[in-house]
C-alpha positions as CSV (number, residue, x, y, z in Angstrom):
1,M,-0.1,0.0,-0.4
2,L,2.9,2.5,0.9
3,M,4.3,1.6,-2.5
4,F,1.5,2.9,-4.3
5,T,1.1,6.0,-2.5
6,R,4.5,6.7,-2.8
7,Y,4.5,6.4,-6.7
8,F,1.1,7.5,-7.8
9,G,0.3,9.9,-4.9
10,G,-3.4,9.6,-3.2
11,D,-4.9,6.8,-1.0
12,F,-5.2,3.2,-2.6
13,S,-6.6,0.1,-1.2
14,N,-4.9,-3.1,-2.1
15,E,-8.5,-4.7,-1.9
16,A,-10.1,-2.3,-4.1
17,L,-7.2,-2.7,-6.6
18,I,-7.5,-6.5,-6.6
19,A,-11.3,-6.1,-7.1
20,Y,-10.9,-3.6,-10.0
21,R,-8.5,-5.7,-11.9
22,H,-10.6,-8.7,-11.5
23,K,-13.5,-6.8,-13.0
24,L,-11.9,-6.3,-16.3
25,P,-11.7,-8.9,-18.8
26,D,-8.3,-10.5,-20.1
27,R,-9.3,-9.5,-23.7
28,I,-11.3,-6.7,-25.4
29,S,-12.5,-6.7,-29.0
30,V,-11.3,-3.5,-30.8
31,A,-12.3,-2.6,-34.3
32,L,-10.8,0.5,-35.5
33,R,-11.5,2.6,-38.5
34,E,-10.4,5.9,-40.2
35,E,-13.1,7.9,-41.9
36,K,-13.0,11.6,-43.2
37,G,-9.9,12.0,-41.1
38,K,-11.5,11.0,-38.1
39,F,-10.7,7.9,-36.3
40,F,-13.2,5.4,-34.6
41,A,-13.1,2.7,-32.5
42,Q,-15.6,0.0,-31.7
43,V,-14.9,-1.7,-28.5
44,E,-16.7,-4.9,-27.6
45,L,-17.4,-5.5,-23.9
46,D,-19.4,-8.3,-22.4
47,G,-21.5,-8.5,-25.7
48,V,-22.1,-4.7,-26.0
49,T,-20.6,-2.7,-28.5
50,L,-19.7,0.6,-27.5
51,T,-18.3,3.5,-30.4
52,T,-15.9,6.0,-29.6
53,Q,-13.9,8.7,-31.7
54,A,-10.9,10.8,-32.1
55,R,-9.3,13.5,-34.0
56,R,-5.9,11.9,-33.9
57,P,-4.6,8.4,-33.9
58,Q,-2.7,9.2,-30.6
59,E,-6.2,9.8,-28.9
60,I,-7.7,6.4,-29.8
61,Y,-5.3,5.1,-27.1
62,D,-6.8,7.1,-24.5
63,M,-10.5,6.9,-25.6
64,V,-10.6,3.1,-25.8
65,N,-9.3,2.8,-22.3
66,D,-11.6,5.7,-21.2
67,V,-14.7,3.3,-22.7
68,V,-13.2,0.4,-20.9
69,Y,-12.8,2.3,-17.3
70,T,-16.3,3.9,-17.5
71,Y,-18.1,0.8,-18.5
72,Y,-16.6,-1.1,-15.8
73,E,-16.8,1.8,-13.5
74,I,-12.8,2.0,-12.6
75,P,-12.2,5.0,-10.6
76,R,-9.6,7.3,-12.2
77,Q,-7.0,7.2,-9.4
78,Y,-6.9,3.4,-10.2
79,A,-6.2,3.6,-14.0
80,P,-2.7,3.5,-13.9
81,L,-2.7,0.5,-11.8
82,V,-5.0,-1.8,-14.0
83,S,-5.0,-3.3,-17.6
84,R,-4.4,-1.0,-20.5
85,Y,-5.5,-1.3,-24.2
86,A,-2.7,-1.1,-26.5
87,P,-3.5,-0.8,-30.3
88,P,-1.8,-3.4,-32.7
89,K,1.8,-2.8,-33.5
90,E,1.1,-2.1,-37.1
91,L,-1.1,0.8,-35.8
92,V,1.4,2.1,-33.5
93,D,4.2,1.9,-36.2
94,R,2.0,3.5,-39.2
95,Y,0.7,6.5,-37.2
96,G,3.6,6.8,-34.7
97,I,1.3,6.3,-31.7
98,K,3.2,6.7,-28.2
99,L,2.5,4.3,-25.7
100,P,3.4,4.2,-22.0
101,A,5.8,1.9,-20.9
102,E,3.5,-0.1,-18.7
103,K,3.7,-3.7,-19.3
104,I,-0.2,-4.5,-18.3
105,V,-2.0,-4.6,-21.5
106,F,-5.3,-6.1,-22.6
107,R,-4.8,-8.9,-25.1
108,A,-6.2,-8.5,-28.5
109,A,-9.3,-10.7,-29.2
């Protein structure tokens, strides 16, 4: 617990962190497309398809994660400590998307 407070600031509960991590799926399905200069992502979670959009490819990373955290009701202060979506390597390379160095990612379905 002290470690989380030291590195991330704030008050974190180990029990809550474990519970939030277990709420999230091991895999998510994300379909990305570009249309008229905008980027769209369809995210499938528990059989529900949610859509988000971004003006730039870099924003898609944040928007998909926001959809997941909102759907599963993960508080913002726990977001850096739970799984994150990472776009496929081909998209990262093609658009120069910058990803954080974290190693906890959702697997592509």
